N, C-alpha and C positions, 0 to 999 in steps of 0.2 A: 747828572743829566741835565734837559735841555727847561727851560722852566714850561708849561703849557700856560695859552691865553684861556681856553677855554677845556676845561676837564672835563671827560664825558661823565655822568652820574656813576659805572662805576668804578672812574680811576677814582673819585670823590667819594665812593660807597668803602674803597682798598684803605684809603687814608685816615677814614672818620675807625674801620675796625681796629689801625694800629692804636688809634688814638686811645680809643676801648681799653684797648687791652693796657696802654701807658699806664692810665686812671686806675686801673682796676690794680696795678703792685704798683699804688701812691708813689708816682716819679715825678716829677715837673720837668718839662719840653725839656730843658736845657738840662736836665742829669741825664736825660734818654738822647740828646744829642751827643752827648762826650761822650758816649757809649760808640756811637760811630765818627765819631771824629769829626762832628761839623758845630753848627752854635745855633741858637734857636732860632731863628730866622729861615735858614732850612729845614726845620724838622716841622714847622710850621706850614711852609708848604708842602710838606711831603703830606701834615697829616690830613691836611687840606684839597691834594688830588694837582695842588698845581704842578707839582714836581715829583718826578716817577723817582720810584725806586728799586732796586736791582733784590734778586730773588735771598743774596747773600744778608744784604740787610734787613730782612725780610726776618728770617732763621733769625741773627743774631741780639735785632728786637726781642723779637718771640724767646726767647733764651733769655734772657735776662730781666723778660718779664714775668719770667717764670713759669707760661703760657704750657702747659702740658695735653692741649686739646692739639694733635698731632692732626686729627682729617683739618680741623680747620685751619692747624700753621698750613700745611698742606695745602687748601683752596685760599689763600690769599697767595701764597706762592707762584700759584698759576694763574692769580689776579693779575701779579706782578709781574708777570712771561709775559702776557696778554699783548698781543701786536695786531690780535686782527680788524683788521678795517674791511667792515660790513656792507651789504647792496644797502643800508642805509645813508653810506657815505655822499652815494649818492645827490643826496638831498638833501647834503651839509649848504649853507648859505644861503637853501630856498625852503624850506623848512623851517618853525619851530624847533629848539634843540629840544627841549619836549619830544615831539615825535622821535629823532632820532634816540636820546636817553629810553625812551620807552619798545624801542624795535631791540637796542643792545640789550636791553635787561628777559626781553621776549628770547635773544639768540639764547644766552646763558643760561636759560630756564630748564629745569631737571622736570618740574611739571605748573600746573599755573590752574589757578582758580579765579574765575571770575561770579559775579554776584551783583543784579538791574532789577533794577524797579520801573524805569521808564524807558530805556532803552534799549533796544538787543545789542548785548556783545559786540565791541565794535569787531574781532575775530572771526562773528559768525555773519556778519553782516552782509548783504548783496551789493552787487556798484550801486546797483536806483536807493536802495535802502542810505547807501551810507552817500554819496550823492546830495541826495536830500536831505540828511544833517549838515553836510555841508553847505551846501545853497541856503540854508537858514538862518544860519551865523550874522549878527550885528555887528557890527557894521558889514555889509556886504560884500563877499571875494570875491574877486573878475574870477571867471570862468574857465582861467586858464591856472589861476590857484586850487578850484575848487577841484579843478581835474587832477593834479599833482597830488592831494590831497587823499582823492578818492585810491587813485596809483598805488601811492606810500601802504594805506588800508590795505588793501588784497595780497600787496606782496608783507606784508605782514603774518597772513596768512597760512604761509610757509610754515609755523612752527605744530599749525597739527592737520595742515594736509599738504605738506613735503614727502619725500623719503626716509623722516626719522624724525614722528611726528614726537611730542613729547604727550604724556598723561594731562588731559583738561577737561576740567569739571564746570558749568556753569547752570546755578540756579538762576532762575528769569521769572518776576513776577507776571501774572499775568496782563498785570495794565499794560507793558514793556510789549506782548506779542497782541493785544487786543490797538492802540495807538495806531493811524494810519502815518507813521511819519513820510509816506508818498503815494502814489492812488490806492485803489483796491487791486488790480493788477500785479503793482510792486508788495505789496503788505502779500497777496494771496505769495506770492514768487520768494517772498522772505522767510515766510511759513517753511515750506517746500522747501528751503536749504536748510534751512534744522532741522527739519524730520532724515534730509538724506546726509548731512553730514554727524548726527546722530548716533548712526547706523555703524560707525568704525568702532573699533573695540576699545580703541585709546579715549572716546571720545565719550561722558554724560549728559546731560545735558534731562531738569529738573525745572516744572515748575510750581510757583505759588500760587495756589489759584484764590481768586477774589475773597469767597465763600468761606475759609480758614477761619474757623475762632481762637482768639483772643493772641491774632500775633499783630504782636509794636515790634518789628524789624525793620519797617521802611526806612533806615538809615545806615543803611547794613551795606550797604552799596561800597563796591569795594576790588579790585584787581588779587588776584594775592599770586605771586611769582619764587617756587621754591629755586635756593637757590643751595650749590654743590655741597653745602651743610644746611641745618636748623637757623644755627644764628645768623648767615648772608640771606636769610628769605626776606623778600622785601614787598609794604602792601604800597594799592597805587591811588589814591583817594581824589576826586574832584573838590574841592571845597569854596566859595566866594570868589575866595583871595586868589587862587588856583591849583592848580596840579599839584599836589606834595608827594614826596617817594619819603615812606616810613621801615626803619630800620630799627628802630627802639625796640630790644630784647624783649620788656614788660608790653607791648607793643603791640609786639611780632603777638606771644601768649595770645595773649586777650581778641585779636583777629584771627587767628586758629579756631578758638571758643566760641567765638560769633559766626563763625565760618556754616561751623559742624553743626548751634544750633539751627540756622538758618535751613541748614541742609535736612535736618531730622525733621524738621517739619511740610519741608515741601513734600511733593508726590514724586515714587521710585519711578525710575526710567522710563518701564511700559507705559505706564499711569499718564505720565507722562509725553508722548509721545501719541498716544491715542486721547491726550488732552485735545495737540497740537491740531491734530488730525477733525479733530472738531469742528476746531479755528478755525481753519480752512475752507470747510466743505461752506463754513456761514458765509466767507466772503462773495 
């Protein structure tokens, strides 16, 4: 298969999972390459996502690696066969690759969890809220790029508002609901949209109030996207050096636990709705 200049995060993830299976089997790259009649350079390209891999090769490698997880193998085969060119491709070359990788990740997600403390999660944002966020960036973005990013963010919401929405749960701290990212009217509209969206059966919003005792989880912000199998889940986190995609099985387990801890101390959905109603009335 031809080499890719810029593999997507999903293509890189396929290669990463094949490397994990190889390492678990305690085989070197050159030994795995020999199984395919390839060399170590080609194997490196496959495991880095630079080169594609066929269904037959995925199954052959999994068999040689003694992988008995049939669901995982089937999911990896689906990734290898995936030729999706989603709506986000129209933004390629216009927006940072991260934006496209996040859209692709969401498109394939089986469920989605968000935890946020300072901002309303992107999938729940109104246009005005998103516009205010992008306009505050330093250095400032040109107006046309701000609008491009707003439009992209609104299209991402298709995974929770489209004809086949995925189960979605958001845990939002009171701080994020109170901070006026825009003006008073925009803040009121934002709270109204959260309430409207939370009426859907597949969507749950929980609030962590300021007056919660013993809460030390303010560093727990995350985007958690469920994969076809738990081993293919992904956590997305912002950090000072940039946004990272986390796929280590140990780290995924830690973030699942972290999400449940934050979820357990948050208000129940109905109480959260009442809480947001009260905040909206205060504006």
